[in-house]
N, CA, C, O and the ligand as a Tripos MOL2 file, in Angstrom:
@<TRIPOS>MOLECULE
protein
  313   311    79     0     0
PROTEIN
NO_CHARGES

@<TRIPOS>ATOM
      1 N           9.6130   15.0490   23.4040 N.3       1 MET1
      2 CA          8.2950   14.3760   23.7250 C.3       1 MET1
      3 C           7.7180   13.9570   22.4020 C.2       1 MET1
      4 O           7.2120   14.8130   21.6770 O.2       1 MET1
      5 N           7.7630   12.6330   22.0230 N.am      2 THR2
      6 CA          7.0530   12.1790   20.8300 C.3       2 THR2
      7 C           6.6170   10.7470   21.1400 C.2       2 THR2
      8 O           7.1860   10.0700   21.9970 O.2       2 THR2
      9 N           5.6320   10.3320   20.4410 N.am      3 ALA3
     10 CA          5.0860    8.9690   20.5170 C.3       3 ALA3
     11 C           4.8080    8.4820   19.0830 C.2       3 ALA3
     12 O           4.4230    9.2480   18.2000 O.2       3 ALA3
     13 N           5.0160    7.2060   18.9050 N.am      4 ARG4
     14 CA          4.8550    6.6440   17.5730 C.3       4 ARG4
     15 C           4.0000    5.3740   17.6960 C.2       4 ARG4
     16 O           4.0580    4.6480   18.6880 O.2       4 ARG4
     17 N           3.2210    5.1450   16.6630 N.am      5 THR5
     18 CA          2.4700    3.8200   16.6210 C.3       5 THR5
     19 C           2.3490    3.4260   15.1590 C.2       5 THR5
     20 O           2.0920    4.2610   14.2920 O.2       5 THR5
     21 N           2.5440    2.1040   14.8970 N.am      6 VAL6
     22 CA          2.5520    1.6350   13.5350 C.3       6 VAL6
     23 C           1.1810    1.0480   13.1900 C.2       6 VAL6
     24 O           0.6220    0.2400   13.9320 O.2       6 VAL6
     25 N           0.6570    1.4870   12.0290 N.am      7 PHE7
     26 CA         -0.5680    0.9700   11.4710 C.3       7 PHE7
     27 C          -0.2620    0.2130   10.1910 C.2       7 PHE7
     28 O           0.8860    0.1990    9.7480 O.2       7 PHE7
     29 N          -1.2310   -0.3970    9.6050 N.am      8 LEU8
     30 CA         -1.0400   -1.1380    8.4280 C.3       8 LEU8
     31 C          -0.4220   -0.2640    7.2280 C.2       8 LEU8
     32 O           0.3950   -0.7640    6.4540 O.2       8 LEU8
     33 N          -0.8280    0.9790    7.1230 N.am      9 PHE9
     34 CA         -0.4290    1.8210    6.0030 C.3       9 PHE9
     35 C           0.5840    2.8890    6.3390 C.2       9 PHE9
     36 O           0.8480    3.7770    5.5270 O.2       9 PHE9
     37 N           1.1610    2.8120    7.5420 N.am     10 GLY10
     38 CA          2.1750    3.7470    7.8680 C.3      10 GLY10
     39 C           2.3650    3.9480    9.3550 C.2      10 GLY10
     40 O           1.7420    3.2750   10.1760 O.2      10 GLY10
     41 N           3.2080    4.8540    9.6770 N.am     11 THR11
     42 CA          3.4740    5.1090   11.1300 C.3      11 THR11
     43 C           2.9660    6.4860   11.4930 C.2      11 THR11
     44 O           3.2960    7.4790   10.8450 O.2      11 THR11
     45 N           2.1490    6.5340   12.5490 N.am     12 TRP12
     46 CA          1.7440    7.7730   13.0470 C.3      12 TRP12
     47 C           2.7120    8.2990   14.0750 C.2      12 TRP12
     48 O           3.1430    7.5360   14.9400 O.2      12 TRP12
     49 N           3.0720    9.5490   14.0270 N.am     13 THR13
     50 CA          3.8630   10.2490   15.0210 C.3      13 THR13
     51 C           3.0820   11.3190   15.6670 C.2      13 THR13
     52 O           2.3550   12.0580   15.0030 O.2      13 THR13
     53 N           3.2100   11.4220   16.9370 N.am     14 LEU14
     54 CA          2.4870   12.4410   17.7430 C.3      14 LEU14
     55 C           3.5340   13.2100   18.5530 C.2      14 LEU14
     56 O           4.3440   12.6340   19.2800 O.2      14 LEU14
     57 N           3.4820   14.5150   18.3970 N.am     15 ALA15
     58 CA          4.4590   15.4020   19.1540 C.3      15 ALA15
     59 C           3.8060   16.7140   19.4420 C.2      15 ALA15
     60 O           2.8310   17.1260   18.8140 O.2      15 ALA15
     61 N           4.3830   17.3450   20.4110 N.am     16 PRO16
     62 CA          3.9080   18.7320   20.7620 C.3      16 PRO16
     63 C           3.9190   19.6500   19.4710 C.2      16 PRO16
     64 O           4.8930   19.6530   18.7190 O.2      16 PRO16
     65 N           2.8600   20.3840   19.2590 N.am     17 ASP17
     66 CA          2.8110   21.2410   18.0560 C.3      17 ASP17
     67 C           3.5960   22.5330   18.3030 C.2      17 ASP17
     68 O           3.2720   23.3890   19.1260 O.2      17 ASP17
     69 N           4.6760   22.5780   17.4880 N.am     18 GLN18
     70 CA          5.5460   23.8120   17.6720 C.3      18 GLN18
     71 C           5.5470   24.6020   16.3440 C.2      18 GLN18
     72 O           6.4420   25.4100   16.0960 O.2      18 GLN18
     73 N           4.5140   24.3490   15.4840 N.am     19 GLU19
     74 CA          4.4270   25.0340   14.2530 C.3      19 GLU19
     75 C           4.0240   26.5170   14.5900 C.2      19 GLU19
     76 O           3.4530   26.7890   15.6460 O.2      19 GLU19
     77 N           4.3550   27.4910   13.6210 N.am     20 PRO20
     78 CA          3.9260   28.8630   13.8880 C.3      20 PRO20
     79 C           2.4590   29.0300   14.0640 C.2      20 PRO20
     80 O           2.0520   29.9270   14.8030 O.2      20 PRO20
     81 N           1.5850   28.1970   13.4140 N.am     21 ASP21
     82 CA          0.1150   28.3680   13.6250 C.3      21 ASP21
     83 C          -0.4830   27.4900   14.8150 C.2      21 ASP21
     84 O          -1.6960   27.3720   14.9930 O.2      21 ASP21
     85 N           0.4520   26.9070   15.5840 N.am     22 ALA22
     86 CA         -0.0770   26.0730   16.6420 C.3      22 ALA22
     87 C          -0.8420   26.9410   17.6580 C.2      22 ALA22
     88 O          -0.5570   28.1280   17.8140 O.2      22 ALA22
     89 N          -1.8280   26.3180   18.3520 N.am     23 GLU23
     90 CA         -2.5000   27.0230   19.4070 C.3      23 GLU23
     91 C          -1.4450   27.2300   20.5550 C.2      23 GLU23
     92 O          -0.5100   26.4390   20.6820 O.2      23 GLU23
     93 N          -1.6080   28.2770   21.3620 N.am     24 PRO24
     94 CA         -0.6730   28.6080   22.4280 C.3      24 PRO24
     95 C          -0.8060   27.6290   23.5640 C.2      24 PRO24
     96 O          -1.8770   27.0710   23.8000 O.2      24 PRO24
     97 N           0.3520   27.4110   24.3080 N.am     25 ILE25
     98 CA          0.1880   26.7170   25.4930 C.3      25 ILE25
     99 C          -0.4750   27.5600   26.5180 C.2      25 ILE25
    100 O          -0.1700   28.7480   26.6320 O.2      25 ILE25
    101 N          -1.3580   27.0020   27.2590 N.am     26 MET26
    102 CA         -2.2030   27.8170   28.1770 C.3      26 MET26
    103 C          -1.9800   27.2920   29.6360 C.2      26 MET26
    104 O          -1.8920   26.0880   29.8760 O.2      26 MET26
    105 N          -1.8940   28.2580   30.5910 N.am     27 TYR27
    106 CA         -1.6530   27.8940   31.9920 C.3      27 TYR27
    107 C          -2.8680   28.3930   32.8390 C.2      27 TYR27
    108 O          -3.3630   29.4950   32.6040 O.2      27 TYR27
    109 N          -3.3280   27.6100   33.7840 N.am     28 ALA28
    110 CA         -4.2950   27.9850   34.7260 C.3      28 ALA28
    111 C          -4.0680   27.3800   36.1040 C.2      28 ALA28
    112 O          -3.5050   26.2880   36.1730 O.2      28 ALA28
    113 N          -4.4610   28.0020   37.1890 N.am     29 MET29
    114 CA         -4.3560   27.4170   38.5450 C.3      29 MET29
    115 C          -5.6950   27.2600   39.0840 C.2      29 MET29
    116 O          -6.6320   28.0010   38.7900 O.2      29 MET29
    117 N          -5.7630   26.2070   39.9370 N.am     30 GLU30
    118 CA         -7.0420   25.8230   40.5610 C.3      30 GLU30
    119 C          -6.7070   25.5580   42.0220 C.2      30 GLU30
    120 O          -5.6860   24.9510   42.3430 O.2      30 GLU30
    121 N          -7.5650   26.0130   42.8740 N.am     31 CYS31
    122 CA         -7.4590   25.7150   44.3330 C.3      31 CYS31
    123 C          -7.8310   24.2460   44.5970 C.2      31 CYS31
    124 O          -8.8810   23.7880   44.1460 O.2      31 CYS31
    125 N          -7.0080   23.5320   45.2980 N.am     32 SER32
    126 CA         -7.2340   22.1410   45.6310 C.3      32 SER32
    127 C          -8.2990   21.9810   46.7330 C.2      32 SER32
    128 O          -8.8970   20.9190   46.9090 O.2      32 SER32
    129 N          -8.5030   23.0870   47.4600 N.am     33 VAL33
    130 CA         -9.3960   23.0170   48.5790 C.3      33 VAL33
    131 C         -10.8380   23.2540   48.1680 C.2      33 VAL33
    132 O         -11.7280   22.4740   48.5070 O.2      33 VAL33
    133 N         -11.0730   24.3850   47.4030 N.am     34 CYS34
    134 CA        -12.4710   24.7680   47.1910 C.3      34 CYS34
    135 C         -12.8120   24.5690   45.6430 C.2      34 CYS34
    136 O         -13.9850   24.5690   45.2710 O.2      34 CYS34
    137 N         -11.8230   24.4110   44.8130 N.am     35 GLY35
    138 CA        -12.0930   24.2410   43.3770 C.3      35 GLY35
    139 C         -12.1310   25.5060   42.5950 C.2      35 GLY35
    140 O         -12.3160   25.4350   41.3810 O.2      35 GLY35
    141 N         -11.9590   26.7470   43.2250 N.am     36 ALA36
    142 CA        -11.9720   27.9950   42.5570 C.3      36 ALA36
    143 C         -10.7820   28.0240   41.6080 C.2      36 ALA36
    144 O          -9.7500   27.4180   41.8980 O.2      36 ALA36
    145 N         -10.9060   28.7170   40.4850 N.am     37 GLY37
    146 CA         -9.7950   28.7090   39.5440 C.3      37 GLY37
    147 C          -9.5110   30.0900   38.9600 C.2      37 GLY37
    148 O         -10.3520   30.9880   38.9620 O.2      37 GLY37
    149 N          -8.2690   30.2130   38.4560 N.am     38 SER38
    150 CA         -7.9370   31.4110   37.7360 C.3      38 SER38
    151 C          -8.4050   31.3060   36.3260 C.2      38 SER38
    152 O          -8.9000   30.2670   35.8880 O.2      38 SER38
    153 N          -8.2400   32.4230   35.5930 N.am     39 GLU39
    154 CA         -8.5410   32.3780   34.1680 C.3      39 GLU39
    155 C          -7.2690   31.6680   33.5130 C.2      39 GLU39
    156 O          -6.1870   31.5750   34.0930 O.2      39 GLU39
    157 N          -7.5100   31.2190   32.3380 N.am     40 SER40
    158 CA         -6.4670   30.5350   31.5360 C.3      40 SER40
    159 C          -5.7240   31.6080   30.7610 C.2      40 SER40
    160 O          -6.3190   32.5230   30.1930 O.2      40 SER40
    161 N          -4.3610   31.4620   30.7560 N.am     41 SER41
    162 CA         -3.5460   32.4580   30.1000 C.3      41 SER41
    163 C          -2.3100   31.8920   29.4930 C.2      41 SER41
    164 O          -1.8050   30.8680   29.9540 O.2      41 SER41
    165 N          -1.7910   32.5450   28.4410 N.am     42 GLU42
    166 CA         -0.4410   32.1270   27.8600 C.3      42 GLU42
    167 C           0.6620   32.4820   28.8360 C.2      42 GLU42
    168 O           1.7730   31.9660   28.7170 O.2      42 GLU42
    169 N           0.3970   33.3180   29.7630 N.am     43 ASP43
    170 CA          1.3330   33.8190   30.7380 C.3      43 ASP43
    171 C           1.1750   33.0850   32.0770 C.2      43 ASP43
    172 O           0.1770   33.3660   32.7410 O.2      43 ASP43
    173 N           2.0200   32.2020   32.5390 N.am     44 ALA44
    174 CA          1.8070   31.4290   33.7020 C.3      44 ALA44
    175 C           1.8330   32.3660   34.8930 C.2      44 ALA44
    176 O           1.3670   31.9260   35.9440 O.2      44 ALA44
    177 N           2.3020   33.5610   34.8690 N.am     45 ALA45
    178 CA          2.2970   34.4800   35.9550 C.3      45 ALA45
    179 C           0.8440   34.9630   36.3250 C.2      45 ALA45
    180 O           0.5800   35.3710   37.4560 O.2      45 ALA45
    181 N          -0.0400   34.8980   35.3590 N.am     46 VAL46
    182 CA         -1.4040   35.3380   35.6150 C.3      46 VAL46
    183 C          -1.9950   34.4340   36.7180 C.2      46 VAL46
    184 O          -2.5470   34.9070   37.7120 O.2      46 VAL46
    185 N          -1.8480   33.0810   36.4910 N.am     47 GLY47
    186 CA         -2.4150   32.1390   37.4450 C.3      47 GLY47
    187 C          -1.6560   32.2520   38.7910 C.2      47 GLY47
    188 O          -2.2750   32.1210   39.8470 O.2      47 GLY47
    189 N          -0.3910   32.4820   38.7690 N.am     48 GLN48
    190 CA          0.4330   32.5250   40.0300 C.3      48 GLN48
    191 C          -0.0200   33.7630   40.8350 C.2      48 GLN48
    192 O          -0.1780   33.7070   42.0550 O.2      48 GLN48
    193 N          -0.2290   34.9110   40.0930 N.am     49 ARG49
    194 CA         -0.8470   36.0680   40.8590 C.3      49 ARG49
    195 C          -2.1630   35.7390   41.4140 C.2      49 ARG49
    196 O          -2.4600   36.1850   42.5220 O.2      49 ARG49
    197 N          -2.9980   34.9900   40.7460 N.am     50 TRP50
    198 CA         -4.3750   34.6250   41.2370 C.3      50 TRP50
    199 C          -4.2250   33.8500   42.5290 C.2      50 TRP50
    200 O          -5.0280   34.0030   43.4500 O.2      50 TRP50
    201 N          -3.1860   33.0090   42.6010 N.am     51 THR51
    202 CA         -3.0570   32.1390   43.8520 C.3      51 THR51
    203 C          -2.7460   33.0510   45.0010 C.2      51 THR51
    204 O          -3.2560   32.7900   46.0910 O.2      51 THR51
    205 N          -1.9560   34.1030   44.8730 N.am     52 PHE52
    206 CA         -1.6390   34.9350   45.9790 C.3      52 PHE52
    207 C          -2.9220   35.7060   46.4490 C.2      52 PHE52
    208 O          -3.1530   35.8830   47.6450 O.2      52 PHE52
    209 N          -3.7340   36.1480   45.4640 N.am     53 GLN53
    210 CA         -4.9640   36.7960   45.8070 C.3      53 GLN53
    211 C          -5.8660   35.8330   46.6230 C.2      53 GLN53
    212 O          -6.4450   36.1900   47.6490 O.2      53 GLN53
    213 N          -5.9490   34.5350   46.0740 N.am     54 HIS54
    214 CA         -6.8120   33.6250   46.6700 C.3      54 HIS54
    215 C          -6.4290   33.2840   48.1070 C.2      54 HIS54
    216 O          -7.2490   33.2530   49.0240 O.2      54 HIS54
    217 N          -5.1720   33.0400   48.2360 N.am     55 VAL55
    218 CA         -4.7220   32.6430   49.5660 C.3      55 VAL55
    219 C          -4.8470   33.8740   50.5590 C.2      55 VAL55
    220 O          -5.0320   33.7180   51.7660 O.2      55 VAL55
    221 N          -4.7390   35.0220   49.9890 N.am     56 GLY56
    222 CA         -4.9190   36.2520   50.8390 C.3      56 GLY56
    223 C          -6.3690   36.3450   51.3660 C.2      56 GLY56
    224 O          -6.6190   36.8270   52.4710 O.2      56 GLY56
    225 N          -7.3380   35.8520   50.5070 N.am     57 ARG57
    226 CA         -8.6940   36.0100   50.9880 C.3      57 ARG57
    227 C          -9.1500   34.6620   51.7090 C.2      57 ARG57
    228 O         -10.1410   34.6280   52.4390 O.2      57 ARG57
    229 N          -8.4100   33.6430   51.4670 N.am     58 ASN58
    230 CA         -8.7350   32.2720   52.1030 C.3      58 ASN58
    231 C          -7.4820   31.7430   52.7300 C.2      58 ASN58
    232 O          -6.8050   30.8940   52.1510 O.2      58 ASN58
    233 N          -7.1510   32.2390   53.9300 N.am     59 PRO59
    234 CA         -5.8820   31.8810   54.4400 C.3      59 PRO59
    235 C          -5.5990   30.3900   54.7680 C.2      59 PRO59
    236 O          -4.4500   30.0170   55.0040 O.2      59 PRO59
    237 N          -6.6610   29.5390   54.7810 N.am     60 SER60
    238 CA         -6.4910   28.1410   54.9620 C.3      60 SER60
    239 C          -6.3770   27.3660   53.6810 C.2      60 SER60
    240 O          -6.2780   26.1410   53.7460 O.2      60 SER60
    241 N          -6.3830   27.9930   52.5010 N.am     61 HIS61
    242 CA         -6.2780   27.2980   51.2560 C.3      61 HIS61
    243 C          -4.7970   27.3900   50.7420 C.2      61 HIS61
    244 O          -4.3700   28.3570   50.1120 O.2      61 HIS61
    245 N          -4.1300   26.3920   51.0440 N.am     62 HIS62
    246 CA         -2.6770   26.4140   50.7380 C.3      62 HIS62
    247 C          -2.2270   25.5610   49.5300 C.2      62 HIS62
    248 O          -1.0510   25.6090   49.1710 O.2      62 HIS62
    249 N          -3.1210   24.7880   48.8960 N.am     63 THR63
    250 CA         -2.6380   23.8400   47.8920 C.3      63 THR63
    251 C          -3.3890   24.1510   46.5550 C.2      63 THR63
    252 O          -4.5740   24.4850   46.5620 O.2      63 THR63
    253 N          -2.6890   24.0340   45.4630 N.am     64 PHE64
    254 CA         -3.1970   24.4190   44.1570 C.3      64 PHE64
    255 C          -2.8320   23.3730   43.1700 C.2      64 PHE64
    256 O          -1.9420   22.5600   43.4180 O.2      64 PHE64
    257 N          -3.5170   23.3740   42.0230 N.am     65 ARG65
    258 CA         -3.2140   22.5920   40.8280 C.3      65 ARG65
    259 C          -3.0180   23.4000   39.6990 C.2      65 ARG65
    260 O          -3.8500   24.2550   39.3930 O.2      65 ARG65
    261 N          -1.8980   23.1920   38.9900 N.am     66 GLU66
    262 CA         -1.6630   23.9550   37.6800 C.3      66 GLU66
    263 C          -2.1630   23.0490   36.5510 C.2      66 GLU66
    264 O          -1.7900   21.8770   36.4960 O.2      66 GLU66
    265 N          -2.9630   23.5490   35.6910 N.am     67 SER67
    266 CA         -3.3720   22.9890   34.4660 C.3      67 SER67
    267 C          -2.5600   23.5800   33.2800 C.2      67 SER67
    268 O          -2.5120   24.7970   33.1080 O.2      67 SER67
    269 N          -1.9440   22.7290   32.4930 N.am     68 ILE68
    270 CA         -1.2180   23.2320   31.2740 C.3      68 ILE68
    271 C          -1.8520   22.6060   30.1390 C.2      68 ILE68
    272 O          -1.9060   21.3780   30.0620 O.2      68 ILE68
    273 N          -2.3740   23.4210   29.1810 N.am     69 THR69
    274 CA         -3.0150   22.8810   28.0060 C.3      69 THR69
    275 C          -1.9550   23.0540   26.8600 C.2      69 THR69
    276 O          -1.5890   24.1650   26.4770 O.2      69 THR69
    277 N          -1.4700   21.8160   26.3180 N.am     70 ARG70
    278 CA         -0.4240   21.8580   25.3430 C.3      70 ARG70
    279 C          -1.0210   21.3640   23.9530 C.2      70 ARG70
    280 O          -1.6970   20.3360   23.9070 O.2      70 ARG70
    281 N          -0.7910   22.0170   22.9830 N.am     71 PRO71
    282 CA         -1.2180   21.5380   21.6740 C.3      71 PRO71
    283 C          -0.2650   20.4990   21.0470 C.2      71 PRO71
    284 O           0.9600   20.6150   21.0090 O.2      71 PRO71
    285 N          -0.9780   19.4820   20.5670 N.am     72 TRP72
    286 CA         -0.1480   18.3580   19.9240 C.3      72 TRP72
    287 C          -0.4990   18.2000   18.4820 C.2      72 TRP72
    288 O          -1.5430   18.6890   18.0520 O.2      72 TRP72
    289 N           0.3120   17.5490   17.7260 N.am     73 ARG73
    290 CA          0.0140   17.3620   16.2810 C.3      73 ARG73
    291 C           0.3750   15.9190   15.9520 C.2      73 ARG73
    292 O           1.3900   15.4020   16.4170 O.2      73 ARG73
    293 N          -0.4860   15.2590   15.1280 N.am     74 ALA74
    294 CA         -0.2310   13.8830   14.6600 C.3      74 ALA74
    295 C          -0.1130   13.9830   13.1700 C.2      74 ALA74
    296 O          -0.8070   14.7490   12.5010 O.2      74 ALA74
    297 N           0.8600   13.1190   12.6410 N.am     75 TRP75
    298 CA          0.9760   13.0380   11.1710 C.3      75 TRP75
    299 C           1.5010   11.6240   10.8560 C.2      75 TRP75
    300 O           2.1280   10.9620   11.6830 O.2      75 TRP75
    301 N           1.2070   11.1970    9.6080 N.am     76 MET76
    302 CA          1.5490    9.8520    9.1700 C.3      76 MET76
    303 C           2.6980    9.8400    8.2310 C.2      76 MET76
    304 O           2.6970   10.6050    7.2660 O.2      76 MET76
    305 N           3.6940    9.0050    8.4560 N.am     77 GLN77
    306 CA          4.7750    8.7790    7.5520 C.3      77 GLN77
    307 C           4.4640    7.4830    6.8130 C.2      77 GLN77
    308 O           4.3410    6.4540    7.4770 O.2      77 GLN77
    309 N           4.3290    7.4560    5.4920 N.am     78 PRO78
    310 CA          3.9410    6.2580    4.7310 C.3      78 PRO78
    311 C           5.0660    5.2370    4.8110 C.2      78 PRO78
    312 O           4.9560    4.1510    4.2420 O.2      78 PRO78
    313 ZN         -9.7520   27.9740   47.7000 Zn       79 ZN79
@<TRIPOS>BOND
     1     1     2 1
     2     2     3 1
     3     3     4 2
     4     3     5 am
     5     5     6 1
     6     6     7 1
     7     7     8 2
     8     7     9 am
     9     9    10 1
    10    10    11 1
    11    11    12 2
    12    11    13 am
    13    13    14 1
    14    14    15 1
    15    15    16 2
    16    15    17 am
    17    17    18 1
    18    18    19 1
    19    19    20 2
    20    19    21 am
    21    21    22 1
    22    22    23 1
    23    23    24 2
    24    23    25 am
    25    25    26 1
    26    26    27 1
    27    27    28 2
    28    27    29 am
    29    29    30 1
    30    30    31 1
    31    31    32 2
    32    31    33 am
    33    33    34 1
    34    34    35 1
    35    35    36 2
    36    35    37 am
    37    37    38 1
    38    38    39 1
    39    39    40 2
    40    39    41 am
    41    41    42 1
    42    42    43 1
    43    43    44 2
    44    43    45 am
    45    45    46 1
    46    46    47 1
    47    47    48 2
    48    47    49 am
    49    49    50 1
    50    50    51 1
    51    51    52 2
    52    51    53 am
    53    53    54 1
    54    54    55 1
    55    55    56 2
    56    55    57 am
    57    57    58 1
    58    58    59 1
    59    59    60 2
    60    59    61 am
    61    61    62 1
    62    62    63 1
    63    63    64 2
    64    63    65 am
    65    65    66 1
    66    66    67 1
    67    67    68 2
    68    67    69 am
    69    69    70 1
    70    70    71 1
    71    71    72 2
    72    71    73 am
    73    73    74 1
    74    74    75 1
    75    75    76 2
    76    75    77 am
    77    77    78 1
    78    78    79 1
    79    79    80 2
    80    79    81 am
    81    81    82 1
    82    82    83 1
    83    83    84 2
    84    83    85 am
    85    85    86 1
    86    86    87 1
    87    87    88 2
    88    87    89 am
    89    89    90 1
    90    90    91 1
    91    91    92 2
    92    91    93 am
    93    93    94 1
    94    94    95 1
    95    95    96 2
    96    95    97 am
    97    97    98 1
    98    98    99 1
    99    99   100 2
   100    99   101 am
   101   101   102 1
   102   102   103 1
   103   103   104 2
   104   103   105 am
   105   105   106 1
   106   106   107 1
   107   107   108 2
   108   107   109 am
   109   109   110 1
   110   110   111 1
   111   111   112 2
   112   111   113 am
   113   113   114 1
   114   114   115 1
   115   115   116 2
   116   115   117 am
   117   117   118 1
   118   118   119 1
   119   119   120 2
   120   119   121 am
   121   121   122 1
   122   122   123 1
   123   123   124 2
   124   123   125 am
   125   125   126 1
   126   126   127 1
   127   127   128 2
   128   127   129 am
   129   129   130 1
   130   130   131 1
   131   131   132 2
   132   131   133 am
   133   133   134 1
   134   134   135 1
   135   135   136 2
   136   135   137 am
   137   137   138 1
   138   138   139 1
   139   139   140 2
   140   139   141 am
   141   141   142 1
   142   142   143 1
   143   143   144 2
   144   143   145 am
   145   145   146 1
   146   146   147 1
   147   147   148 2
   148   147   149 am
   149   149   150 1
   150   150   151 1
   151   151   152 2
   152   151   153 am
   153   153   154 1
   154   154   155 1
   155   155   156 2
   156   155   157 am
   157   157   158 1
   158   158   159 1
   159   159   160 2
   160   159   161 am
   161   161   162 1
   162   162   163 1
   163   163   164 2
   164   163   165 am
   165   165   166 1
   166   166   167 1
   167   167   168 2
   168   167   169 am
   169   169   170 1
   170   170   171 1
   171   171   172 2
   172   171   173 am
   173   173   174 1
   174   174   175 1
   175   175   176 2
   176   175   177 am
   177   177   178 1
   178   178   179 1
   179   179   180 2
   180   179   181 am
   181   181   182 1
   182   182   183 1
   183   183   184 2
   184   183   185 am
   185   185   186 1
   186   186   187 1
   187   187   188 2
   188   187   189 am
   189   189   190 1
   190   190   191 1
   191   191   192 2
   192   191   193 am
   193   193   194 1
   194   194   195 1
   195   195   196 2
   196   195   197 am
   197   197   198 1
   198   198   199 1
   199   199   200 2
   200   199   201 am
   201   201   202 1
   202   202   203 1
   203   203   204 2
   204   203   205 am
   205   205   206 1
   206   206   207 1
   207   207   208 2
   208   207   209 am
   209   209   210 1
   210   210   211 1
   211   211   212 2
   212   211   213 am
   213   213   214 1
   214   214   215 1
   215   215   216 2
   216   215   217 am
   217   217   218 1
   218   218   219 1
   219   219   220 2
   220   219   221 am
   221   221   222 1
   222   222   223 1
   223   223   224 2
   224   223   225 am
   225   225   226 1
   226   226   227 1
   227   227   228 2
   228   227   229 am
   229   229   230 1
   230   230   231 1
   231   231   232 2
   232   231   233 am
   233   233   234 1
   234   234   235 1
   235   235   236 2
   236   235   237 am
   237   237   238 1
   238   238   239 1
   239   239   240 2
   240   239   241 am
   241   241   242 1
   242   242   243 1
   243   243   244 2
   244   243   245 am
   245   245   246 1
   246   246   247 1
   247   247   248 2
   248   247   249 am
   249   249   250 1
   250   250   251 1
   251   251   252 2
   252   251   253 am
   253   253   254 1
   254   254   255 1
   255   255   256 2
   256   255   257 am
   257   257   258 1
   258   258   259 1
   259   259   260 2
   260   259   261 am
   261   261   262 1
   262   262   263 1
   263   263   264 2
   264   263   265 am
   265   265   266 1
   266   266   267 1
   267   267   268 2
   268   267   269 am
   269   269   270 1
   270   270   271 1
   271   271   272 2
   272   271   273 am
   273   273   274 1
   274   274   275 1
   275   275   276 2
   276   275   277 am
   277   277   278 1
   278   278   279 1
   279   279   280 2
   280   279   281 am
   281   281   282 1
   282   282   283 1
   283   283   284 2
   284   283   285 am
   285   285   286 1
   286   286   287 1
   287   287   288 2
   288   287   289 am
   289   289   290 1
   290   290   291 1
   291   291   292 2
   292   291   293 am
   293   293   294 1
   294   294   295 1
   295   295   296 2
   296   295   297 am
   297   297   298 1
   298   298   299 1
   299   299   300 2
   300   299   301 am
   301   301   302 1
   302   302   303 1
   303   303   304 2
   304   303   305 am
   305   305   306 1
   306   306   307 1
   307   307   308 2
   308   307   309 am
   309   309   310 1
   310   310   311 1
   311   311   312 2
@<TRIPOS>SUBSTRUCTURE
     1 MET1         2 RESIDUE 1 A MET
     2 THR2         6 RESIDUE 1 A THR
     3 ALA3        10 RESIDUE 1 A ALA
     4 ARG4        14 RESIDUE 1 A ARG
     5 THR5        18 RESIDUE 1 A THR
     6 VAL6        22 RESIDUE 1 A VAL
     7 PHE7        26 RESIDUE 1 A PHE
     8 LEU8        30 RESIDUE 1 A LEU
     9 PHE9        34 RESIDUE 1 A PHE
    10 GLY10       38 RESIDUE 1 A GLY
    11 THR11       42 RESIDUE 1 A THR
    12 TRP12       46 RESIDUE 1 A TRP
    13 THR13       50 RESIDUE 1 A THR
    14 LEU14       54 RESIDUE 1 A LEU
    15 ALA15       58 RESIDUE 1 A ALA
    16 PRO16       62 RESIDUE 1 A PRO
    17 ASP17       66 RESIDUE 1 A ASP
    18 GLN18       70 RESIDUE 1 A GLN
    19 GLU19       74 RESIDUE 1 A GLU
    20 PRO20       78 RESIDUE 1 A PRO
    21 ASP21       82 RESIDUE 1 A ASP
    22 ALA22       86 RESIDUE 1 A ALA
    23 GLU23       90 RESIDUE 1 A GLU
    24 PRO24       94 RESIDUE 1 A PRO
    25 ILE25       98 RESIDUE 1 A ILE
    26 MET26      102 RESIDUE 1 A MET
    27 TYR27      106 RESIDUE 1 A TYR
    28 ALA28      110 RESIDUE 1 A ALA
    29 MET29      114 RESIDUE 1 A MET
    30 GLU30      118 RESIDUE 1 A GLU
    31 CYS31      122 RESIDUE 1 A CYS
    32 SER32      126 RESIDUE 1 A SER
    33 VAL33      130 RESIDUE 1 A VAL
    34 CYS34      134 RESIDUE 1 A CYS
    35 GLY35      138 RESIDUE 1 A GLY
    36 ALA36      142 RESIDUE 1 A ALA
    37 GLY37      146 RESIDUE 1 A GLY
    38 SER38      150 RESIDUE 1 A SER
    39 GLU39      154 RESIDUE 1 A GLU
    40 SER40      158 RESIDUE 1 A SER
    41 SER41      162 RESIDUE 1 A SER
    42 GLU42      166 RESIDUE 1 A GLU
    43 ASP43      170 RESIDUE 1 A ASP
    44 ALA44      174 RESIDUE 1 A ALA
    45 ALA45      178 RESIDUE 1 A ALA
    46 VAL46      182 RESIDUE 1 A VAL
    47 GLY47      186 RESIDUE 1 A GLY
    48 GLN48      190 RESIDUE 1 A GLN
    49 ARG49      194 RESIDUE 1 A ARG
    50 TRP50      198 RESIDUE 1 A TRP
    51 THR51      202 RESIDUE 1 A THR
    52 PHE52      206 RESIDUE 1 A PHE
    53 GLN53      210 RESIDUE 1 A GLN
    54 HIS54      214 RESIDUE 1 A HIS
    55 VAL55      218 RESIDUE 1 A VAL
    56 GLY56      222 RESIDUE 1 A GLY
    57 ARG57      226 RESIDUE 1 A ARG
    58 ASN58      230 RESIDUE 1 A ASN
    59 PRO59      234 RESIDUE 1 A PRO
    60 SER60      238 RESIDUE 1 A SER
    61 HIS61      242 RESIDUE 1 A HIS
    62 HIS62      246 RESIDUE 1 A HIS
    63 THR63      250 RESIDUE 1 A THR
    64 PHE64      254 RESIDUE 1 A PHE
    65 ARG65      258 RESIDUE 1 A ARG
    66 GLU66      262 RESIDUE 1 A GLU
    67 SER67      266 RESIDUE 1 A SER
    68 ILE68      270 RESIDUE 1 A ILE
    69 THR69      274 RESIDUE 1 A THR
    70 ARG70      278 RESIDUE 1 A ARG
    71 PRO71      282 RESIDUE 1 A PRO
    72 TRP72      286 RESIDUE 1 A TRP
    73 ARG73      290 RESIDUE 1 A ARG
    74 ALA74      294 RESIDUE 1 A ALA
    75 TRP75      298 RESIDUE 1 A TRP
    76 MET76      302 RESIDUE 1 A MET
    77 GLN77      306 RESIDUE 1 A GLN
    78 PRO78      310 RESIDUE 1 A PRO
    79 ZN79       313 GROUP 0 **** ****
């Protein structure tokens, strides 16, 4: 996954940040019916567990959205 664009003074490249100091990828789940949401976590299973608790308490809420927050990095090659 990369994107490039050319400017007058160089080429910018944009790619997912996989450096050791990158922010973590974060996962969260949200109910599509009522908008309630799980906490955000580096472990996708946290949000998945939340959906089971939520559907247990709200048996008519069957659809969810997963939000994935991915860090990206941009740099210029002259
Ligand atoms: Zn709900």
